[in-house]
Phi, psi and omega in degrees: 000135179238126176267126181239139181228143175236104183261110178264195182288336183232340184214167179238126171258143179214157175206151175251124182253143170286169180289166179142172178289161180306129180088350182249358179290158176250143177280119179278315179202152181215167178192173177209142177207153176281144179255335175059017180075009180252109188249087180231174179300329179301322179297311185285342176292349175285350173275098184256111181264155177303152182307137174071004179265125174241126182296144178278341175204154179232116184241141182218144164245133186216136169243015187263004174100168187290330182299319178296315182298317181294322178295314179293323178300314180297318181293317182297318180291326182282323189256330183244354181059037181233141169288177183247125175265116186254121181296143178225165180263136181233163180297329181207139182196138172050040176090359183247134176255125184290137180281337186284131175299319173254096188297336181293346180276349177276132180300135184295330178294320176297316182298315181294320178297321178297313181299316181296316181297312183298326183271005176273322191199152177288160178113180174278163186222137170247117188246116187243127177240114183258086179237221176304323167242159172258122177244142178229118181243143182248131180227130180284168179294339179273358179093012176275116172290122185265359184107190183193194182226148176227127175226164178299147176287172183302315183290323179294319177295321179296316180296326177296320176296316180298320185288318191254356182226099185300329185279350182250080179237092187235157178281153176296138181243167177275128180270131178235184178290343180263096178241054177292173180305133182293138178266000173206171185298322180301310179294321182300320178286310186291338174270327185288318184297310178295331177294329175298316178295316180298322178295319177298315181296317180299318179293319179297320178297319180297318179292321179295321179298322180289334181268336188255301180089344180260190178295147182241124173268136180242119182245136183231130178219179179104163186299331180256011185302315184290342178287333184248353188304317183294343182266353185273166182303152180305137179095354177298135184244131176277128180233101186303320189247032186301318180293314178299323178300329180293343178296339179284346186242348190273172170267160183232153166243147182233000000 
């Protein structure tokens, strides 16, 4: 059994996998919780494993800082008797060559999503993560990471409007495939923000097509993925665990 964790800026996703080759494991149990920047045993006690199961390994990808990693390391060694395998970014891995001259500057969550996407299917890949930020990465059919784009996420853009525009104070809305021009301020915001993301994706796809020429796979993950999926190009696939899936292909530091 392998316990996998994805620690983002605001929450932790986790799952326990049965044994097997990469891509063939089964999810035994999974969960998600907010961390709020408080890294104590109480936080990690939210990882509730089936009775009598102790993970054989504990793997994590984290963009939440060293304090989280040290806290989880202490908890893992005390409760599961396991060290912590921490995913890292490398110049080349699992068929993908990193575009960054200094690979350590690429977010590990982006790297893992890229590795998972590339190893799912042949072709070029557009990898979209809709979280606190929206990231869009382009990968050629040969496995060359071509770089990407980073813009604020939906909630961050909404908070920016609330902070700096007194007249634009609207409730969060449900995003659907119909994002026509808003007939009130609430609709204008809730339709406009996801359309900004959709426009970025459409432009990124066009640029990837000019560089690749072959079929393009579009993968979407992250907390806000389902809010924008209906607005993305035809064939875009929602992958709940794309970052966690990348843990099967990455290199680790311990």
